[in-house]
Backbone as JSON Lines, residues from 0, in Angstrom:
{"i":0,"aa":"M","n":[0.81,-1.65,-0.27],"ca":[0.29,0.02,-0.2],"c":[1.17,1.35,-0.14]}
{"i":1,"aa":"L","n":[2.04,1.35,0.79],"ca":[3.0,1.99,0.67],"c":[3.22,2.43,-0.91]}
{"i":2,"aa":"A","n":[3.71,1.89,-1.21],"ca":[4.4,1.69,-3.18],"c":[3.47,2.36,-3.69]}
{"i":3,"aa":"G","n":[2.01,1.89,-3.39],"ca":[1.12,2.5,-4.61],"c":[0.43,3.99,-4.17]}
{"i":4,"aa":"G","n":[0.81,4.13,-2.6],"ca":[0.82,5.46,-2.31],"c":[1.99,6.45,-3.12]}
{"i":5,"aa":"I","n":[2.81,5.65,-2.69],"ca":[4.08,6.64,-3.33],"c":[4.17,7.23,-5.16]}
{"i":6,"aa":"L","n":[3.44,5.69,-5.98],"ca":[2.93,5.93,-6.92],"c":[1.96,7.09,-7.2]}
{"i":7,"aa":"L","n":[0.99,7.39,-6.41],"ca":[-0.07,7.95,-6.83],"c":[0.29,9.45,-6.55]}
{"i":8,"aa":"A","n":[1.3,9.38,-5.7],"ca":[2.24,10.93,-4.99],"c":[3.01,11.42,-6.24]}
{"i":9,"aa":"R","n":[3.58,10.54,-7.08],"ca":[4.84,11.05,-7.99],"c":[4.75,9.61,-8.7]}
{"i":10,"aa":"P","n":[4.04,9.92,-9.86],"ca":[3.36,9.13,-11.19],"c":[4.88,9.52,-11.51]}
{"i":11,"aa":"V","n":[5.43,10.18,-12.04],"ca":[6.23,10.54,-13.02],"c":[7.22,9.81,-12.6]}
{"i":12,"aa":"Q","n":[7.77,9.82,-11.03],"ca":[9.31,9.25,-10.89],"c":[8.43,6.79,-10.85]}
{"i":13,"aa":"G","n":[7.02,7.12,-10.8],"ca":[6.62,6.28,-10.2],"c":[6.95,5.24,-11.59]}
{"i":14,"aa":"V","n":[6.52,5.55,-12.79],"ca":[6.71,4.97,-14.39],"c":[8.19,5.21,-14.32]}
{"i":15,"aa":"L","n":[8.78,5.86,-13.74],"ca":[10.27,5.29,-14.51],"c":[10.98,4.56,-13.57]}
{"i":16,"aa":"T","n":[10.51,4.25,-12.22],"ca":[11.22,3.12,-11.55],"c":[10.3,1.49,-11.96]}
{"i":17,"aa":"L","n":[9.05,1.95,-11.67],"ca":[8.44,0.13,-12.75],"c":[9.02,0.15,-13.83]}
{"i":18,"aa":"T","n":[9.44,1.01,-14.86],"ca":[9.87,0.68,-16.32],"c":[11.28,0.01,-16.04]}
{"i":19,"aa":"I","n":[12.16,0.45,-14.8],"ca":[13.26,0.01,-14.55],"c":[13.25,-1.12,-13.95]}
{"i":20,"aa":"V","n":[12.25,-1.68,-13.02],"ca":[12.11,-3.17,-12.91],"c":[11.64,-3.91,-13.46]}
{"i":21,"aa":"V","n":[10.76,-3.6,-14.3],"ca":[10.07,-4.5,-15.79],"c":[11.4,-4.88,-16.5]}
{"i":22,"aa":"G","n":[12.31,-3.68,-16.51],"ca":[13.54,-4.51,-17.54],"c":[13.76,-5.25,-16.85]}
{"i":23,"aa":"A","n":[14.81,-5.09,-15.59],"ca":[14.84,-6.48,-14.54],"c":[14.41,-7.1,-14.35]}
{"i":24,"aa":"Y","n":[13.31,-7.19,-14.51],"ca":[12.55,-8.67,-14.55],"c":[12.31,-8.92,-16.32]}
{"i":25,"aa":"F","n":[12.23,-8.73,-17.19],"ca":[12.36,-9.39,-18.59],"c":[14.45,-9.91,-18.62]}
{"i":26,"aa":"L","n":[15.25,-9.23,-18.05],"ca":[16.05,-9.79,-18.27],"c":[16.74,-10.96,-17.03]}
{"i":27,"aa":"A","n":[15.85,-11.16,-15.97],"ca":[16.09,-11.97,-15.35],"c":[15.07,-13.15,-15.96]}
{"i":28,"aa":"E","n":[14.12,-13.03,-16.43],"ca":[13.04,-14.05,-17.13],"c":[13.75,-14.61,-18.47]}
{"i":29,"aa":"G","n":[14.76,-13.5,-18.81],"ca":[15.25,-14.7,-20.03],"c":[16.72,-15.23,-19.68]}
{"i":30,"aa":"V","n":[17.23,-15.38,-18.76],"ca":[18.11,-15.25,-18.51],"c":[17.66,-16.97,-17.98]}
{"i":31,"aa":"T","n":[16.55,-16.97,-16.62],"ca":[15.67,-17.93,-16.52],"c":[15.96,-19.37,-17.66]}
{"i":32,"aa":"T","n":[14.56,-18.69,-18.51],"ca":[14.35,-19.23,-19.79],"c":[15.0,-20.07,-20.89]}
{"i":33,"aa":"I","n":[16.35,-19.2,-20.95],"ca":[17.3,-19.61,-21.73],"c":[18.45,-20.95,-21.23]}
{"i":34,"aa":"M","n":[18.24,-20.85,-19.52],"ca":[18.98,-21.82,-18.69],"c":[18.07,-23.07,-19.03]}
{"i":35,"aa":"Y","n":[16.49,-22.59,-18.87],"ca":[15.76,-24.02,-18.9],"c":[15.4,-24.34,-20.26]}
{"i":36,"aa":"A","n":[16.13,-23.95,-21.28],"ca":[15.87,-24.42,-22.76],"c":[17.3,-25.16,-22.51]}
{"i":37,"aa":"L","n":[18.62,-24.79,-21.95],"ca":[19.58,-25.12,-22.38],"c":[19.22,-27.07,-21.79]}
{"i":38,"aa":"Q","n":[18.7,-26.85,-20.31],"ca":[18.59,-28.27,-19.35],"c":[17.65,-29.23,-20.34]}
{"i":39,"aa":"H","n":[16.54,-28.82,-21.09],"ca":[14.98,-29.24,-21.79],"c":[16.08,-29.88,-22.8]}
{"i":40,"aa":"R","n":[17.22,-29.0,-23.72],"ca":[17.95,-30.05,-24.58],"c":[18.57,-31.39,-24.37]}
{"i":41,"aa":"R","n":[19.05,-31.2,-23.67],"ca":[19.51,-33.16,-23.46],"c":[18.17,-33.85,-23.33]}
{"i":42,"aa":"E","n":[17.46,-33.64,-22.93],"ca":[16.18,-34.13,-22.94],"c":[15.05,-34.53,-23.91]}
{"i":43,"aa":"L","n":[14.83,-33.22,-24.41],"ca":[14.4,-33.16,-25.4],"c":[14.38,-32.3,-26.68]}
{"i":44,"aa":"S","n":[14.06,-32.86,-27.65],"ca":[14.77,-32.77,-29.31],"c":[14.22,-31.65,-29.85]}
{"i":45,"aa":"E","n":[12.68,-31.32,-29.63],"ca":[12.58,-30.28,-30.81],"c":[12.1,-29.12,-30.03]}
{"i":46,"aa":"R","n":[11.9,-29.19,-28.45],"ca":[10.85,-28.43,-27.86],"c":[11.39,-26.95,-27.49]}
{"i":47,"aa":"W","n":[13.2,-27.39,-27.35],"ca":[14.03,-26.87,-26.54],"c":[14.32,-25.18,-27.14]}
{"i":48,"aa":"S","n":[14.27,-25.63,-28.23],"ca":[14.29,-24.42,-29.1],"c":[13.78,-23.18,-28.96]}
{"i":49,"aa":"W","n":[12.0,-23.25,-28.75],"ca":[10.82,-22.52,-28.89],"c":[11.54,-21.86,-27.12]}
{"i":50,"aa":"M","n":[11.9,-22.53,-26.33],"ca":[12.16,-21.74,-25.0],"c":[13.33,-20.53,-25.53]}
{"i":51,"aa":"L","n":[14.49,-21.09,-25.94],"ca":[15.6,-20.76,-26.5],"c":[15.37,-19.29,-26.81]}
{"i":52,"aa":"V","n":[14.16,-19.29,-27.86],"ca":[13.78,-18.02,-28.57],"c":[13.08,-17.64,-27.95]}
{"i":53,"aa":"A","n":[12.19,-17.72,-26.66],"ca":[11.19,-17.11,-25.74],"c":[12.23,-16.29,-24.88]}
{"i":54,"aa":"G","n":[13.51,-16.73,-24.46],"ca":[14.34,-16.2,-23.59],"c":[15.53,-15.1,-23.74]}
{"i":55,"aa":"A","n":[15.72,-15.53,-25.38],"ca":[16.32,-14.41,-26.36],"c":[15.53,-13.36,-26.96]}
{"i":56,"aa":"M","n":[14.17,-13.13,-26.85],"ca":[13.56,-12.28,-26.78],"c":[12.96,-11.59,-25.81]}
{"i":57,"aa":"D","n":[13.06,-12.05,-24.54],"ca":[12.96,-11.36,-22.65],"c":[14.61,-10.51,-23.15]}
{"i":58,"aa":"I","n":[15.7,-11.04,-23.45],"ca":[16.42,-9.91,-22.97],"c":[16.67,-9.21,-24.23]}
{"i":59,"aa":"L","n":[16.3,-9.27,-25.38],"ca":[16.38,-7.88,-26.46],"c":[15.18,-7.24,-25.71]}
{"i":60,"aa":"I","n":[14.04,-7.69,-25.08],"ca":[12.99,-6.28,-24.44],"c":[13.66,-5.64,-23.66]}
{"i":61,"aa":"A","n":[14.89,-6.66,-22.82],"ca":[15.31,-5.66,-21.65],"c":[15.9,-4.95,-21.96]}
{"i":62,"aa":"G","n":[16.71,-5.56,-23.16],"ca":[17.79,-4.16,-23.53],"c":[16.96,-2.55,-24.4]}
{"i":63,"aa":"L","n":[16.38,-3.15,-24.84],"ca":[15.06,-2.33,-25.42],"c":[14.89,-1.02,-24.41]}
{"i":64,"aa":"V","n":[14.39,-1.35,-23.24],"ca":[13.84,-0.78,-21.84],"c":[15.09,-0.32,-21.47]}
{"i":65,"aa":"I","n":[15.91,-1.01,-21.09],"ca":[16.94,-0.07,-20.48],"c":[18.09,1.47,-21.59]}
{"i":66,"aa":"A","n":[17.94,0.47,-22.5],"ca":[18.53,1.73,-23.7],"c":[17.93,2.43,-23.75]}
{"i":67,"aa":"G","n":[16.55,2.58,-23.6],"ca":[15.63,3.81,-24.38],"c":[15.85,4.31,-22.9]}
{"i":68,"aa":"L","n":[15.73,4.41,-21.64],"ca":[15.47,5.05,-20.39],"c":[16.27,6.41,-20.23]}
{"i":69,"aa":"P","n":[15.24,7.84,-20.42],"ca":[14.1,7.54,-19.38],"c":[13.0,7.87,-20.22]}
{"i":70,"aa":"G","n":[13.72,8.15,-22.17],"ca":[12.44,8.01,-22.82],"c":[11.22,6.71,-22.99]}
{"i":71,"aa":"S","n":[11.67,6.38,-22.74],"ca":[10.78,4.66,-22.67],"c":[10.15,4.37,-21.99]}
{"i":72,"aa":"A","n":[10.06,5.09,-20.34],"ca":[9.26,5.24,-19.64],"c":[7.89,5.24,-19.74]}
{"i":73,"aa":"E","n":[7.08,6.26,-20.61],"ca":[6.34,6.52,-20.81],"c":[5.29,5.08,-21.39]}
{"i":74,"aa":"W","n":[5.97,4.67,-22.49],"ca":[5.46,3.43,-23.37],"c":[5.86,2.3,-23.12]}
{"i":75,"aa":"A","n":[7.17,1.93,-22.54],"ca":[7.67,0.14,-22.35],"c":[6.9,-0.52,-21.66]}
{"i":76,"aa":"I","n":[6.42,-0.2,-20.66],"ca":[5.96,-0.84,-19.63],"c":[4.33,-1.6,-20.31]}
{"i":77,"aa":"G","n":[3.35,-0.88,-20.81],"ca":[2.69,-1.77,-21.61],"c":[3.11,-2.57,-23.16]}
{"i":78,"aa":"L","n":[3.94,-2.36,-23.76],"ca":[3.78,-2.41,-24.59],"c":[4.63,-3.93,-24.68]}
{"i":79,"aa":"L","n":[5.76,-3.45,-24.27],"ca":[6.4,-4.6,-24.19],"c":[6.19,-5.5,-23.33]}
{"i":80,"aa":"A","n":[4.8,-5.39,-22.38],"ca":[4.93,-6.51,-21.47],"c":[3.52,-7.42,-22.41]}
{"i":81,"aa":"G","n":[3.07,-6.49,-23.51],"ca":[2.3,-7.44,-24.37],"c":[2.73,-8.28,-24.95]}
{"i":82,"aa":"I","n":[3.91,-7.59,-25.51],"ca":[5.06,-8.38,-26.62],"c":[5.04,-9.72,-25.87]}
{"i":83,"aa":"N","n":[6.05,-9.72,-24.53],"ca":[6.2,-10.52,-23.49],"c":[5.35,-11.68,-23.61]}
{"i":84,"aa":"L","n":[3.98,-11.22,-23.57],"ca":[2.96,-12.15,-22.98],"c":[2.53,-12.57,-24.38]}
{"i":85,"aa":"L","n":[2.81,-12.24,-26.0],"ca":[2.8,-12.86,-27.21],"c":[3.61,-13.94,-27.33]}
{"i":86,"aa":"F","n":[4.95,-13.58,-26.94],"ca":[6.27,-14.27,-27.07],"c":[5.36,-15.6,-26.53]}
{"i":87,"aa":"G","n":[5.86,-15.34,-24.76],"ca":[5.65,-16.56,-24.19],"c":[4.49,-17.27,-24.52]}
{"i":88,"aa":"G","n":[3.19,-16.79,-24.89],"ca":[2.34,-17.71,-25.52],"c":[2.47,-18.74,-26.39]}
{"i":89,"aa":"A","n":[2.84,-17.95,-27.83],"ca":[3.36,-18.77,-28.94],"c":[4.63,-19.67,-28.32]}
{"i":90,"aa":"T","n":[5.62,-19.45,-27.75],"ca":[6.54,-20.6,-27.03],"c":[5.85,-22.02,-26.54]}
{"i":91,"aa":"L","n":[4.94,-21.18,-25.45],"ca":[3.52,-22.41,-25.15],"c":[3.12,-23.63,-25.93]}
{"i":92,"aa":"I","n":[2.7,-22.56,-27.13],"ca":[1.75,-23.44,-28.01],"c":[2.99,-24.8,-28.98]}
{"i":93,"aa":"G","n":[4.37,-23.55,-28.87],"ca":[5.23,-24.43,-30.25],"c":[5.77,-25.79,-29.08]}
{"i":94,"aa":"M","n":[5.55,-25.53,-27.97],"ca":[6.35,-26.69,-27.32],"c":[4.56,-28.01,-27.05]}
{"i":95,"aa":"A","n":[3.78,-27.26,-26.87],"ca":[2.6,-28.21,-27.15],"c":[2.42,-29.22,-28.09]}
{"i":96,"aa":"L","n":[2.99,-28.7,-29.58],"ca":[2.74,-28.93,-30.55],"c":[4.52,-29.8,-31.09]}
{"i":97,"aa":"A","n":[4.96,-29.73,-30.45],"ca":[6.4,-30.29,-30.96],"c":[6.43,-32.1,-29.62]}
{"i":98,"aa":"A","n":[5.57,-31.38,-27.85],"ca":[5.33,-32.96,-27.31],"c":[3.95,-33.62,-28.13]}
{"i":99,"aa":"R","n":[3.32,-32.76,-28.78],"ca":[2.22,-33.71,-29.58],"c":[2.69,-34.76,-30.29]}
{"i":100,"aa":"K","n":[3.33,-34.47,-31.19],"ca":[4.3,-35.04,-32.36],"c":[5.28,-36.5,-31.69]}
{"i":101,"aa":"S","n":[5.6,-36.43,-30.31],"ca":[6.55,-37.76,-29.76],"c":[5.43,-38.16,-29.56]}
């Protein structure tokens, strides 16, 4: 509640802070996804590439957010979260189709 109150009191600084947090989240998610993909590479022949692409996209998104600060703070949160959801869903669909073939 305190963080929400601060965001309401100072929205410009709050948006900048949230954009930094989103960039860090995408970076951590990308690294984790790539680690999972490389782990699955040994076990599953086709499905790991979908996870690798999703992890690479997350790292690319994080780079776009961080490189564009502070100008990207106004538009980055919504747009890049949507792109992340799009690639995450496509990854899950691709993994499901690859598992179906097995």
